MIGUMAR-719953 format. One line per 10 residues: number of its first residue (from 1); for each residue x, z negated, y negated of C-alpha. Coordinates in steps of 0.05 Angstrom, whole numbers, plus 5000, padded with zeros to 4 digits. Layout:
NUM	X Z Y  ...
# end
This chain:
1	7905 1688 6993  7940 1755 6988  7989 1777 7042  8022 1838 7010  8091 1857 7037  8144 1908 7019  8125 1950 7079  8155 2020 7091  8113 2083 7084  8051 2073 7125
11	8051 2108 7193  7980 2130 7178  7962 2169 7115  7899 2191 7080  7911 2262 7106  7913 2234 7177  7846 2200 7166  7816 2263 7135  7841 2303 7195  7809 2253 7241
21	7743 2260 7203  7743 2335 7215  7759 2325 7288  7701 2275 7296  7650 2320 7263  7593 2328 7312  7623 2275 7358  7617 2208 7321  7555 2192 7281  7558 2181 7206
31	7527 2112 7214  7475 2085 7167  7488 2037 7110  7431 1987 7100  7420 1941 7041  7410 1867 7053  7365 1833 7002  7379 1764 7031  7455 1771 7029  7451 1804 6960
41	7414 1743 6933  7466 1696 6963  7526 1735 6936  7493 1751 6869  7509 1825 6877  7488 1883 6922  7509 1875 6995  7507 1934 7043  7515 1933 7118  7555 1990 7149
51	7521 1997 7217  7575 2016 7267  7533 1978 7317  7490 2041 7317  7549 2086 7333  7551 2123 7400  7572 2073 7454  7550 2017 7407  7615 2008 7368  7667 2041 7324
61	7715 2048 7383  7694 2119 7400  7726 2143 7335  7796 2122 7351  7792 2136 7425  7769 2208 7414  7823 2224 7362  7877 2195 7407  7856 2233 7469  7841 2297 7431
71	7913 2295 7406  7944 2295 7475  7984 2355 7500  7951 2398 7555  7998 2369 7608  7981 2298 7586  7906 2313 7590  7916 2340 7660  7948 2274 7681  7887 2235 7657
81	7882 2173 7614  7877 2099 7630  7852 2040 7589  7839 1966 7596  7781 1932 7563  7724 1883 7574  7674 1927 7537  7675 1967 7473  7742 2003 7481  7724 2018 7554
91	7661 2053 7533  7694 2090 7476  7749 2117 7521  7699 2135 7575  7655 2177 7529  7713 2209 7491  7746 2229 7557  7681 2258 7584  7670 2299 7521  7741 2326 7524
101	7740 2339 7599  7795 2288 7615  7793 2241 7675  7791 2169 7652  7807 2107 7693  7785 2042 7660  7808 1974 7684  7759 1917 7669  7761 1843 7685  7722 1821 7746
111	7679 1777 7701  7661 1832 7651  7586 1835 7636  7549 1880 7684  7515 1921 7628  7584 1940 7600  7611 1959 7669  7550 2001 7682  7553 2035 7614  7627 2052 7623
121	7612 2085 7690  7552 2121 7661  7597 2151 7607  7639 2182 7662  7698 2137 7673  7724 2111 7739  7720 2035 7733  7768 1989 7770  7756 1914 7767  7820 1874 7765
131	7839 1804 7743  7800 1748 7712  7825 1756 7640  7841 1817 7597  7916 1804 7600  7915 1813 7675  7872 1875 7668  7920 1903 7615  7980 1893 7661  7944 1930 7717
141	7927 1988 7672  7999 1994 7647  8025 1992 7718  7976 2047 7737  8000 2090 7679  8073 2082 7700  8057 2098 7772  8011 2158 7762  8033 2188 7696  7965 2176 7664
151	7969 2164 7589  7954 2093 7568  7903 2091 7511  7916 2028 7470  7854 1998 7436  7888 1990 7368  7964 1998 7368  7972 2073 7356  7970 2115 7292  7919 2164 7321
161	7872 2107 7338  7879 2077 7269  7867 2144 7236  7803 2151 7276  7778 2082 7256  7796 2098 7184  7739 2149 7181  7693 2088 7172  7728 2077 7106  7716 2148 7082
171	7642 2141 7099  7638 2076 7061  7665 2109 6998  7617 2168 7006  7556 2124 7018  7573 2069 6967  7621 2098 6915  7612 2038 6870  7637 1989 6924  7684 1934 6900
181	7695 1894 6964  7698 1915 7037  7693 1859 7090  7714 1876 7161  7728 1837 7225  7799 1837 7252  7822 1832 7324  7884 1872 7337  7877 1904 7268  7862 1977 7282
191	7795 1981 7245  7818 1940 7185  7882 1980 7179  7846 2047 7183  7794 2028 7132  7848 2000 7086  7889 2065 7089  7828 2107 7070  7798 2062 7018  7862 2041 6982
201	7887 2113 6977  7824 2134 6940  7803 2068 6907  7862 2021 6901  7818 1973 6860  7773 1959 6920  7787 1891 6952  7794 1892 7028  7778 1826 7063  7792 1816 7137
211	7756 1764 7179  7779 1729 7242  7748 1676 7287  7782 1608 7277  7799 1603 7351  7833 1671 7354  7864 1677 7285  7932 1709 7297  7937 1745 7231  7944 1687 7182
221	8006 1657 7217  8034 1726 7231  8028 1749 7159  8058 1683 7135  8117 1694 7183  8125 1767 7166  8119 1789 7238  8067 1789 7293  8059 1719 7323  8019 1706 7386
231	7965 1654 7389  7964 1619 7456  7897 1616 7491  7853 1649 7438  7782 1623 7445  7719 1650 7413  7651 1677 7431  7670 1740 7391  7705 1777 7447  7711 1840 7405
241	7762 1805 7360  7790 1758 7412  7861 1784 7408  7921 1737 7415  7972 1780 7378  7967 1832 7322  7987 1903 7340  8055 1925 7314  8028 1988 7279  7966 1957 7246
251	8004 1894 7227  8047 1930 7176  7987 1965 7146  7945 1903 7142  8002 1864 7110  8011 1918 7057  7939 1938 7042  7891 1883 7062  7881 1834 7005  7859 1773 7044
261	7846 1748 7115  7793 1694 7123  7771 1655 7184  7701 1635 7207  7676 1582 7255  7634 1591 7318  7574 1560 7282  7582 1611 7225  7586 1668 7275  7523 1645 7310
271	7485 1637 7245  7508 1706 7222  7485 1739 7287  7418 1705 7281  7411 1728 7208  7427 1801 7227  7373 1798 7280  7319 1763 7239  7331 1791 7169  7363 1859 7181
281	7330 1874 7248  7398 1894 7276  7427 1874 7343  7500 1857 7329  7552 1825 7374  7590 1763 7348  7651 1804 7328  7607 1852 7290  7574 1794 7254  7640 1764 7230
291	7638 1797 7160  7568 1769 7150  7593 1700 7172  7647 1704 7119  7595 1721 7066  7552 1663 7087  7610 1614 7087  7629 1626 7014  7582 1676 6979  7614 1667 6911
301	7682 1692 6936  7661 1765 6940  7654 1813 6881  7599 1863 6891  7577 1912 6910  7600 1889 6978  7601 1929 7043  7603 1888 7107  7623 1928 7168  7581 1912 7229
311	7632 1937 7279  7591 1934 7344  7527 1916 7378  7546 1911 7451  7525 1839 7465  7511 1815 7535  7439 1790 7540  7462 1724 7571  7511 1713 7515  7459 1733 7464
321	7412 1679 7490  7465 1625 7483  7489 1649 7415  7419 1651 7387  7406 1581 7412  7472 1559 7381  7454 1593 7316  7386 1560 7314  7419 1493 7325  7469 1506 7269
331	7410 1520 7222  7372 1458 7244  7320 1499 7280  7336 1474 7350  7342 1401 7369  7361 1368 7434  7347 1293 7442  7351 1243 7499  7309 1180 7500  7282 1128 7548
341	7210 1110 7560  7170 1066 7609  7159 1102 7675  7084 1099 7680  7027 1150 7682  7013 1179 7614  7079 1158 7582  7104 1229 7575  7037 1252 7546  7041 1197 7494
351	7112 1219 7475  7090 1292 7468  7033 1269 7424  7083 1238 7375  7120 1304 7373  7055 1342 7362  7039 1301 7301  7105 1321 7268  7095 1394 7290  7157 1399 7335
361	7151 1453 7388  7174 1430 7457  7214 1484 7492  7238 1445 7553  7231 1376 7584  7278 1345 7634  7252 1280 7667  7301 1234 7704  7278 1173 7743  7336 1160 7791
371	7398 1139 7753  7437 1074 7761  7438 1066 7685  7362 1061 7683  7321 0999 7693  7270 0994 7749  7212 1016 7705  7250 1064 7660  7256 1139 7658  7301 1183 7616
381	7275 1246 7583  7315 1302 7551  7275 1345 7503  7294 1413 7474  7254 1424 7411  7243 1481 7363  7246 1453 7292  7240 1481 7221  7307 1461 7191  7352 1401 7178
391	7298 1362 7141  7249 1371 7197  7301 1347 7248  7308 1283 7208  7232 1275 7206  7227 1284 7282  7281 1231 7294  7248 1182 7247  7179 1192 7280  7209 1178 7349
401	7243 1115 7326  7182 1090 7289  7141 1101 7353  7189 1055 7390  7230 1106 7429  7304 1090 7433  7339 1157 7420  7405 1158 7458  7430 1228 7443
# end
């Protein structure tokens, strides 16, 4: 579905993006573009991965943060900057400020992953933990800006930030001049807007496809309404695109220049992250894997060559563990079953023998004997198994039933 509008002249131009590219020379990396044979086979055309997960600080956010802070007046720099973020924007602002000699205060939620808090401090920012959710953190940062005179650096809703992110689009055209489709994740819209400005100005025939997580998809209803509409209680594992309301500045650009906005499920995000790790050998966070999730969900919908932007790789190890397990389950490579057996010596060994015959790898066993639902001589066992795909899962279940084990979950 196309969402073109009769928007006024864009607040960000190709010249702005080119100016940002000059400003970022020697600061931001020109990130690699890697081909994906597996995705190319699925799509039926070349698919390339734009690896912003390999950018300094682990995401594209440095680009926009640096351009925004570099554009401040001397008296504004002297007052310092302040930002609110749970991760990627925090690190981008911290490093950009350090490089420019500007004091940065970054507010982060109390529950932010420890590696992201530590990295933000290591990049030179003063970190203040406030609130349980980003909205509370954002309010604290804005109050701090009003009280101290520090300049608030918005993660996506400013023309300078969008121009900085647009340099990704210039690099895409330089690295893959034959590109026909660019797929990019959308949260507030800064990255998608910047890429669209750059690409459409030089190659208006290139199709730009934005991707949102189903549980935090504010753009489809907003574009349909013609104005930013907030989604209450956005929910997704992809915290990098977990934004409840589009930014005012990027919204107009996205509506005018982005050809389509798709949504992907949590299962599709998990599967895409697992694919990036296994097939491309790239560590990508769920938000960064969202373009790959869109390609997996409907490969025939994308004309190639395709460039999928992997926007970031800052994934918390604890989240990574859960997401990988979720992705394996979605692919039929991880199976959890509960069953009952007679509580006698050797019963568990017999059960494991059945699983051995069908080549199911046991990852974990939970054995319960004291439960009012169980008979006097019964025990309940929960098994976590590594399997080889959906057909193997069916084979495992059939083997258990044929051996006389009542599977209850």
